[in-house]
DOLO-174433 format. One record per residue (C-alpha): residue number from 1; residue in one letter; x, y negated, z. Coordinates in steps of 0.25 Angstrom, whole numbers. Layout:
BEGIN
<pos = NUM code = A X = X Y = Y Z = Z>
...
This chain:
BEGIN
<pos = 1 code = M X = -1 Y = 0 Z = 0>
<pos = 2 code = F X = 5 Y = -14 Z = -4>
<pos = 3 code = F X = 2 Y = -26 Z = 5>
<pos = 4 code = S X = 1 Y = -40 Z = 1>
<pos = 5 code = I X = 3 Y = -49 Z = 14>
<pos = 6 code = I X = -3 Y = -63 Z = 12>
<pos = 7 code = I X = 1 Y = -74 Z = 21>
<pos = 8 code = P X = -5 Y = -88 Z = 20>
<pos = 9 code = L X = 4 Y = -99 Z = 25>
<pos = 10 code = Y X = 3 Y = -113 Z = 29>
<pos = 11 code = N X = 15 Y = -121 Z = 35>
<pos = 12 code = R X = 20 Y = -110 Z = 43>
<pos = 13 code = P X = 33 Y = -106 Z = 37>
<pos = 14 code = Q X = 39 Y = -101 Z = 51>
<pos = 15 code = E X = 28 Y = -91 Z = 52>
<pos = 16 code = I X = 29 Y = -85 Z = 38>
<pos = 17 code = D X = 44 Y = -83 Z = 40>
<pos = 18 code = E X = 41 Y = -75 Z = 53>
<pos = 19 code = L X = 29 Y = -67 Z = 46>
<pos = 20 code = L X = 37 Y = -63 Z = 33>
<pos = 21 code = F X = 49 Y = -59 Z = 43>
<pos = 22 code = T X = 39 Y = -49 Z = 49>
<pos = 23 code = L X = 34 Y = -44 Z = 36>
<pos = 24 code = E X = 48 Y = -42 Z = 31>
<pos = 25 code = Q X = 49 Y = -32 Z = 43>
<pos = 26 code = Q X = 37 Y = -23 Z = 39>
<pos = 27 code = N X = 40 Y = -9 Z = 38>
<pos = 28 code = Y X = 30 Y = -7 Z = 26>
<pos = 29 code = R X = 35 Y = -14 Z = 14>
<pos = 30 code = L X = 25 Y = -14 Z = 3>
<pos = 31 code = F X = 19 Y = -28 Z = 4>
<pos = 32 code = E X = 20 Y = -42 Z = -1>
<pos = 33 code = V X = 19 Y = -55 Z = 5>
<pos = 34 code = L X = 12 Y = -66 Z = 0>
<pos = 35 code = V X = 14 Y = -80 Z = 8>
<pos = 36 code = I X = 4 Y = -90 Z = 3>
<pos = 37 code = E X = 8 Y = -104 Z = 7>
<pos = 38 code = D X = -5 Y = -112 Z = 9>
<pos = 39 code = G X = -1 Y = -126 Z = 5>
<pos = 40 code = S X = 9 Y = -127 Z = 16>
<pos = 41 code = T X = 17 Y = -141 Z = 18>
<pos = 42 code = V X = 28 Y = -132 Z = 24>
<pos = 43 code = D X = 30 Y = -120 Z = 15>
<pos = 44 code = A X = 37 Y = -107 Z = 18>
<pos = 45 code = R X = 42 Y = -104 Z = 4>
<pos = 46 code = A X = 57 Y = -103 Z = 9>
<pos = 47 code = I X = 53 Y = -94 Z = 20>
<pos = 48 code = V X = 46 Y = -85 Z = 11>
<pos = 49 code = D X = 57 Y = -84 Z = 1>
<pos = 50 code = K X = 66 Y = -79 Z = 11>
<pos = 51 code = Y X = 58 Y = -66 Z = 12>
<pos = 52 code = K X = 59 Y = -63 Z = -3>
<pos = 53 code = G X = 67 Y = -51 Z = -4>
<pos = 54 code = K X = 63 Y = -47 Z = 9>
<pos = 55 code = L X = 48 Y = -47 Z = 7>
<pos = 56 code = D X = 39 Y = -46 Z = -6>
<pos = 57 code = V X = 34 Y = -61 Z = -3>
<pos = 58 code = H X = 27 Y = -71 Z = -11>
<pos = 59 code = Y X = 26 Y = -86 Z = -7>
<pos = 60 code = Y X = 15 Y = -94 Z = -13>
<pos = 61 code = F X = 11 Y = -109 Z = -10>
<pos = 62 code = K X = -3 Y = -114 Z = -13>
<pos = 63 code = S X = -11 Y = -126 Z = -9>
<pos = 64 code = N X = -17 Y = -126 Z = 5>
<pos = 65 code = E X = -30 Y = -118 Z = 6>
<pos = 66 code = G X = -30 Y = -111 Z = 19>
<pos = 67 code = Q X = -26 Y = -96 Z = 23>
<pos = 68 code = G X = -38 Y = -89 Z = 17>
<pos = 69 code = F X = -36 Y = -94 Z = 2>
<pos = 70 code = S X = -21 Y = -93 Z = 4>
<pos = 71 code = R X = -24 Y = -78 Z = 7>
<pos = 72 code = N X = -32 Y = -77 Z = -6>
<pos = 73 code = F X = -21 Y = -83 Z = -14>
<pos = 74 code = G X = -12 Y = -72 Z = -8>
<pos = 75 code = F X = -22 Y = -61 Z = -11>
<pos = 76 code = E X = -23 Y = -65 Z = -26>
<pos = 77 code = R X = -7 Y = -63 Z = -27>
<pos = 78 code = A X = -6 Y = -51 Z = -18>
<pos = 79 code = K X = -2 Y = -38 Z = -24>
<pos = 80 code = G X = -5 Y = -28 Z = -13>
<pos = 81 code = D X = -15 Y = -18 Z = -10>
<pos = 82 code = Y X = -18 Y = -24 Z = 3>
<pos = 83 code = F X = -17 Y = -39 Z = 7>
<pos = 84 code = I X = -13 Y = -42 Z = 21>
<pos = 85 code = V X = -15 Y = -56 Z = 27>
<pos = 86 code = F X = -7 Y = -62 Z = 38>
<pos = 87 code = D X = -7 Y = -76 Z = 44>
<pos = 88 code = S X = 7 Y = -83 Z = 43>
<pos = 89 code = D X = 8 Y = -82 Z = 59>
<pos = 90 code = C X = 9 Y = -67 Z = 60>
<pos = 91 code = L X = 20 Y = -58 Z = 62>
<pos = 92 code = I X = 19 Y = -44 Z = 57>
<pos = 93 code = P X = 23 Y = -31 Z = 65>
<pos = 94 code = V X = 33 Y = -23 Z = 56>
<pos = 95 code = D X = 24 Y = -11 Z = 55>
<pos = 96 code = Y X = 11 Y = -19 Z = 51>
<pos = 97 code = L X = 10 Y = -16 Z = 36>
<pos = 98 code = K X = 14 Y = -1 Z = 39>
<pos = 99 code = T X = 2 Y = -1 Z = 49>
<pos = 100 code = V X = -8 Y = -7 Z = 39>
<pos = 101 code = K X = -4 Y = 2 Z = 28>
<pos = 102 code = E X = -5 Y = 15 Z = 36>
<pos = 103 code = F X = -18 Y = 10 Z = 42>
<pos = 104 code = L X = -25 Y = 7 Z = 28>
<pos = 105 code = A X = -20 Y = 20 Z = 23>
<pos = 106 code = E X = -28 Y = 27 Z = 33>
<pos = 107 code = Q X = -41 Y = 17 Z = 35>
<pos = 108 code = K X = -42 Y = 11 Z = 21>
<pos = 109 code = L X = -46 Y = -3 Z = 26>
<pos = 110 code = D X = -50 Y = -13 Z = 15>
<pos = 111 code = A X = -46 Y = -24 Z = 25>
<pos = 112 code = Y X = -40 Y = -24 Z = 39>
<pos = 113 code = G X = -36 Y = -34 Z = 50>
<pos = 114 code = G X = -25 Y = -32 Z = 61>
<pos = 115 code = P X = -23 Y = -38 Z = 75>
<pos = 116 code = D X = -14 Y = -48 Z = 80>
<pos = 117 code = A X = -4 Y = -49 Z = 93>
<pos = 118 code = A X = 7 Y = -57 Z = 99>
<pos = 119 code = H X = 21 Y = -55 Z = 95>
<pos = 120 code = E X = 31 Y = -54 Z = 107>
<pos = 121 code = S X = 38 Y = -67 Z = 100>
<pos = 122 code = F X = 25 Y = -75 Z = 101>
<pos = 123 code = T X = 25 Y = -87 Z = 111>
<pos = 124 code = P X = 17 Y = -85 Z = 123>
<pos = 125 code = I X = 6 Y = -95 Z = 118>
<pos = 126 code = Q X = 6 Y = -86 Z = 105>
<pos = 127 code = K X = 4 Y = -74 Z = 114>
<pos = 128 code = A X = -7 Y = -81 Z = 121>
<pos = 129 code = I X = -14 Y = -85 Z = 109>
<pos = 130 code = S X = -13 Y = -70 Z = 103>
<pos = 131 code = Y X = -19 Y = -65 Z = 116>
<pos = 132 code = A X = -31 Y = -75 Z = 114>
<pos = 133 code = M X = -33 Y = -70 Z = 100>
<pos = 134 code = T X = -33 Y = -55 Z = 103>
<pos = 135 code = S X = -39 Y = -54 Z = 117>
<pos = 136 code = P X = -52 Y = -47 Z = 119>
<pos = 137 code = F X = -55 Y = -58 Z = 129>
<pos = 138 code = T X = -55 Y = -69 Z = 119>
<pos = 139 code = T X = -59 Y = -68 Z = 104>
<pos = 140 code = G X = -49 Y = -57 Z = 101>
<pos = 141 code = G X = -56 Y = -48 Z = 91>
<pos = 142 code = I X = -49 Y = -39 Z = 82>
<pos = 143 code = R X = -34 Y = -43 Z = 84>
<pos = 144 code = G X = -29 Y = -31 Z = 91>
<pos = 145 code = N X = -42 Y = -25 Z = 94>
<pos = 146 code = K X = -48 Y = -13 Z = 87>
<pos = 147 code = K X = -62 Y = -17 Z = 92>
<pos = 148 code = H X = -69 Y = -30 Z = 87>
<pos = 149 code = V X = -82 Y = -36 Z = 87>
<pos = 150 code = G X = -90 Y = -34 Z = 74>
<pos = 151 code = Q X = -85 Y = -33 Z = 61>
<pos = 152 code = F X = -69 Y = -33 Z = 59>
<pos = 153 code = H X = -64 Y = -45 Z = 52>
<pos = 154 code = P X = -48 Y = -45 Z = 49>
<pos = 155 code = R X = -42 Y = -58 Z = 52>
<pos = 156 code = S X = -32 Y = -64 Z = 42>
<pos = 157 code = F X = -20 Y = -65 Z = 51>
<pos = 158 code = N X = -19 Y = -50 Z = 49>
<pos = 159 code = M X = -28 Y = -44 Z = 38>
<pos = 160 code = G X = -28 Y = -36 Z = 25>
<pos = 161 code = V X = -36 Y = -33 Z = 14>
<pos = 162 code = S X = -35 Y = -24 Z = 2>
<pos = 163 code = R X = -34 Y = -28 Z = -12>
<pos = 164 code = T X = -48 Y = -22 Z = -14>
<pos = 165 code = V X = -54 Y = -31 Z = -4>
<pos = 166 code = W X = -47 Y = -43 Z = -11>
<pos = 167 code = E X = -52 Y = -39 Z = -24>
<pos = 168 code = K X = -67 Y = -37 Z = -20>
<pos = 169 code = V X = -68 Y = -47 Z = -9>
<pos = 170 code = G X = -59 Y = -58 Z = -13>
<pos = 171 code = G X = -51 Y = -66 Z = -3>
<pos = 172 code = Y X = -55 Y = -77 Z = 8>
<pos = 173 code = K X = -66 Y = -86 Z = 4>
<pos = 174 code = L X = -63 Y = -95 Z = 16>
<pos = 175 code = T X = -49 Y = -101 Z = 19>
<pos = 176 code = R X = -50 Y = -104 Z = 33>
<pos = 177 code = L X = -61 Y = -103 Z = 45>
<pos = 178 code = G X = -63 Y = -88 Z = 46>
<pos = 179 code = E X = -58 Y = -85 Z = 32>
<pos = 180 code = D X = -53 Y = -71 Z = 36>
<pos = 181 code = I X = -66 Y = -67 Z = 44>
<pos = 182 code = E X = -74 Y = -72 Z = 31>
<pos = 183 code = Y X = -65 Y = -63 Z = 22>
<pos = 184 code = S X = -66 Y = -51 Z = 31>
<pos = 185 code = I X = -81 Y = -52 Z = 31>
<pos = 186 code = R X = -82 Y = -51 Z = 16>
<pos = 187 code = I X = -73 Y = -39 Z = 16>
<pos = 188 code = H X = -82 Y = -33 Z = 26>
<pos = 189 code = E X = -94 Y = -36 Z = 17>
<pos = 190 code = A X = -88 Y = -31 Z = 4>
<pos = 191 code = G X = -87 Y = -18 Z = 11>
<pos = 192 code = F X = -73 Y = -16 Z = 14>
<pos = 193 code = K X = -67 Y = -9 Z = 26>
<pos = 194 code = I X = -60 Y = -18 Z = 36>
<pos = 195 code = G X = -53 Y = -14 Z = 49>
<pos = 196 code = L X = -43 Y = -18 Z = 59>
<pos = 197 code = I X = -29 Y = -12 Z = 59>
<pos = 198 code = P X = -25 Y = -13 Z = 74>
<pos = 199 code = E X = -11 Y = -9 Z = 72>
<pos = 200 code = A X = -8 Y = -20 Z = 61>
<pos = 201 code = K X = -6 Y = -32 Z = 71>
<pos = 202 code = V X = 1 Y = -45 Z = 67>
<pos = 203 code = F X = 8 Y = -54 Z = 77>
<pos = 204 code = H X = -1 Y = -67 Z = 76>
<pos = 205 code = K X = 6 Y = -80 Z = 81>
<pos = 206 code = R X = -7 Y = -88 Z = 79>
<pos = 207 code = R X = -5 Y = -102 Z = 86>
<pos = 208 code = T X = 8 Y = -107 Z = 94>
<pos = 209 code = D X = 0 Y = -116 Z = 103>
<pos = 210 code = F X = -13 Y = -118 Z = 110>
<pos = 211 code = I X = -17 Y = -130 Z = 102>
<pos = 212 code = Q X = -15 Y = -123 Z = 88>
<pos = 213 code = F X = -23 Y = -111 Z = 94>
<pos = 214 code = Y X = -35 Y = -119 Z = 98>
<pos = 215 code = K X = -35 Y = -125 Z = 84>
<pos = 216 code = Q X = -35 Y = -111 Z = 77>
<pos = 217 code = L X = -45 Y = -105 Z = 86>
<pos = 218 code = H X = -55 Y = -117 Z = 84>
<pos = 219 code = F X = -53 Y = -115 Z = 69>
<pos = 220 code = F X = -56 Y = -100 Z = 72>
<pos = 221 code = G X = -69 Y = -104 Z = 79>
<pos = 222 code = R X = -73 Y = -113 Z = 67>
<pos = 223 code = A X = -70 Y = -101 Z = 58>
<pos = 224 code = R X = -80 Y = -92 Z = 64>
<pos = 225 code = I X = -91 Y = -102 Z = 61>
<pos = 226 code = N X = -86 Y = -103 Z = 46>
<pos = 227 code = I X = -87 Y = -87 Z = 45>
<pos = 228 code = Y X = -102 Y = -89 Z = 51>
<pos = 229 code = K X = -105 Y = -98 Z = 40>
<pos = 230 code = H X = -100 Y = -87 Z = 30>
<pos = 231 code = F X = -106 Y = -76 Z = 37>
<pos = 232 code = P X = -116 Y = -79 Z = 48>
<pos = 233 code = A X = -117 Y = -65 Z = 53>
<pos = 234 code = E X = -103 Y = -65 Z = 57>
<pos = 235 code = L X = -105 Y = -74 Z = 69>
<pos = 236 code = K X = -106 Y = -65 Z = 81>
<pos = 237 code = L X = -109 Y = -69 Z = 95>
<pos = 238 code = V X = -95 Y = -66 Z = 99>
<pos = 239 code = H X = -90 Y = -78 Z = 91>
<pos = 240 code = F X = -97 Y = -87 Z = 100>
<pos = 241 code = F X = -89 Y = -82 Z = 112>
<pos = 242 code = P X = -78 Y = -93 Z = 112>
<pos = 243 code = T X = -88 Y = -104 Z = 110>
<pos = 244 code = L X = -95 Y = -99 Z = 122>
<pos = 245 code = F X = -83 Y = -98 Z = 129>
<pos = 246 code = T X = -79 Y = -112 Z = 126>
<pos = 247 code = L X = -93 Y = -117 Z = 131>
<pos = 248 code = F X = -91 Y = -109 Z = 144>
<pos = 249 code = I X = -78 Y = -116 Z = 146>
<pos = 250 code = G X = -84 Y = -129 Z = 144>
<pos = 251 code = L X = -96 Y = -125 Z = 154>
<pos = 252 code = T X = -86 Y = -121 Z = 164>
<pos = 253 code = L X = -78 Y = -134 Z = 163>
<pos = 254 code = A X = -92 Y = -142 Z = 164>
<pos = 255 code = L X = -96 Y = -134 Z = 177>
<pos = 256 code = N X = -83 Y = -136 Z = 183>
<pos = 257 code = I X = -84 Y = -151 Z = 180>
<pos = 258 code = L X = -98 Y = -152 Z = 186>
<pos = 259 code = E X = -93 Y = -144 Z = 198>
<pos = 260 code = T X = -82 Y = -154 Z = 201>
<pos = 261 code = L X = -94 Y = -165 Z = 201>
<pos = 262 code = H X = -102 Y = -156 Z = 211>
<pos = 263 code = I X = -112 Y = -153 Z = 200>
<pos = 264 code = T X = -117 Y = -138 Z = 200>
<pos = 265 code = L X = -126 Y = -134 Z = 189>
<pos = 266 code = I X = -128 Y = -119 Z = 192>
<pos = 267 code = P X = -122 Y = -114 Z = 205>
<pos = 268 code = Y X = -109 Y = -105 Z = 204>
<pos = 269 code = L X = -110 Y = -107 Z = 188>
<pos = 270 code = T X = -96 Y = -115 Z = 188>
<pos = 271 code = L X = -90 Y = -104 Z = 197>
<pos = 272 code = W X = -95 Y = -93 Z = 188>
<pos = 273 code = A X = -90 Y = -100 Z = 175>
<pos = 274 code = N X = -76 Y = -102 Z = 182>
<pos = 275 code = L X = -75 Y = -88 Z = 187>
<pos = 276 code = T X = -78 Y = -83 Z = 173>
<pos = 277 code = L X = -68 Y = -92 Z = 167>
<pos = 278 code = V X = -57 Y = -87 Z = 177>
<pos = 279 code = C X = -60 Y = -73 Z = 175>
<pos = 280 code = Y X = -59 Y = -75 Z = 159>
<pos = 281 code = V X = -45 Y = -82 Z = 162>
<pos = 282 code = L X = -40 Y = -71 Z = 170>
<pos = 283 code = L X = -45 Y = -60 Z = 161>
<pos = 284 code = L X = -37 Y = -67 Z = 150>
<pos = 285 code = F X = -25 Y = -69 Z = 158>
<pos = 286 code = F X = -23 Y = -55 Z = 163>
<pos = 287 code = H X = -27 Y = -49 Z = 150>
<pos = 288 code = A X = -17 Y = -58 Z = 142>
<pos = 289 code = W X = -6 Y = -55 Z = 152>
<pos = 290 code = L X = -9 Y = -41 Z = 151>
<pos = 291 code = K X = -8 Y = -41 Z = 136>
<pos = 292 code = T X = 4 Y = -50 Z = 135>
<pos = 293 code = Q X = 12 Y = -46 Z = 147>
<pos = 294 code = S X = 14 Y = -61 Z = 150>
<pos = 295 code = A X = 7 Y = -69 Z = 161>
<pos = 296 code = S X = 10 Y = -82 Z = 154>
<pos = 297 code = V X = 4 Y = -77 Z = 141>
<pos = 298 code = G X = -8 Y = -73 Z = 149>
<pos = 299 code = L X = -10 Y = -87 Z = 154>
<pos = 300 code = L X = -8 Y = -93 Z = 140>
<pos = 301 code = S X = -18 Y = -83 Z = 135>
<pos = 302 code = V X = -29 Y = -88 Z = 144>
<pos = 303 code = A X = -26 Y = -102 Z = 137>
<pos = 304 code = A X = -26 Y = -96 Z = 123>
<pos = 305 code = A X = -39 Y = -88 Z = 126>
<pos = 306 code = F X = -46 Y = -101 Z = 131>
<pos = 307 code = I X = -41 Y = -109 Z = 119>
<pos = 308 code = Q X = -45 Y = -98 Z = 108>
<pos = 309 code = L X = -59 Y = -97 Z = 114>
<pos = 310 code = I X = -61 Y = -112 Z = 116>
<pos = 311 code = A X = -55 Y = -116 Z = 102>
<pos = 312 code = Y X = -63 Y = -105 Z = 95>
<pos = 313 code = G X = -76 Y = -109 Z = 103>
<pos = 314 code = M X = -74 Y = -123 Z = 99>
<pos = 315 code = G X = -72 Y = -121 Z = 85>
<pos = 316 code = F X = -83 Y = -111 Z = 84>
<pos = 317 code = L X = -93 Y = -121 Z = 91>
<pos = 318 code = Q X = -88 Y = -133 Z = 82>
<pos = 319 code = D X = -92 Y = -126 Z = 69>
<pos = 320 code = F X = -104 Y = -119 Z = 75>
<pos = 321 code = W X = -110 Y = -132 Z = 78>
<pos = 322 code = K X = -106 Y = -139 Z = 65>
<pos = 323 code = R X = -108 Y = -128 Z = 55>
<pos = 324 code = V X = -119 Y = -119 Z = 61>
<pos = 325 code = I X = -127 Y = -129 Z = 70>
<pos = 326 code = K X = -125 Y = -141 Z = 62>
<pos = 327 code = H X = -123 Y = -134 Z = 48>
<pos = 328 code = K X = -111 Y = -144 Z = 44>
């Protein structure tokens, strides 16, 4: 099986250097790499060129259209039997392609997704963000988990589709705001078999600080409403959880302010709200400590989890109000 690895890139030359280095180490060699520079102002041509001779790598520069359409650009030029999509901020374990090839030989999936994890070289904040994005106590769904709620939708930081899928379904119709979920839904609707390959993990750096992480998750919350506008049945009760959590935080804060003013709306309501929040914080802290073997990362993971839920909830609420209630 010959793989075509497609990587959209925008102003991240250092990331593509690290990603290509990990691809150079792969113990399965039947693959090509297509780097699609999406109108970057700081291009990575020189970095990609140094891997020629080490990898079957091809560099393309195009006008800025977003990651979805950049992947389509790569699909149109790919030679492989199977197309694999990575985000540029991923590191790929040495046996990734071998794992995928062997799994597909047995399971015959038309499309797949894989989980993500934190690499030992990541900063404490990156490890905390990784925990927040994979934890069963936040919105961590498919990432590293064999069980998931509802239909499985691969995410394009780590996913693959067969050439047959591309020829029948085409590529991405959206370039941002949930483009991978929309694409996965159409693959399902076309009758193709999609599954999770649990061992096909990547090390996903995501954001390097909490401010950028907040912006990213706010965008994800908005993306869920964008998916709803295309596929109304895909909006599930579970998608409201971050917004409900955000409202609960606001309510708890308001109750505590009222208590300092000696105003009690309902006896013991503030106490129960505070106890619920404390229990949740302790759950996150000890679970993250256990998973990462670091108390400091455990503390940062609490902050990351709150940022994840609140940012997603605010983005979801913003576009739910604007696009669903007010129909703008």
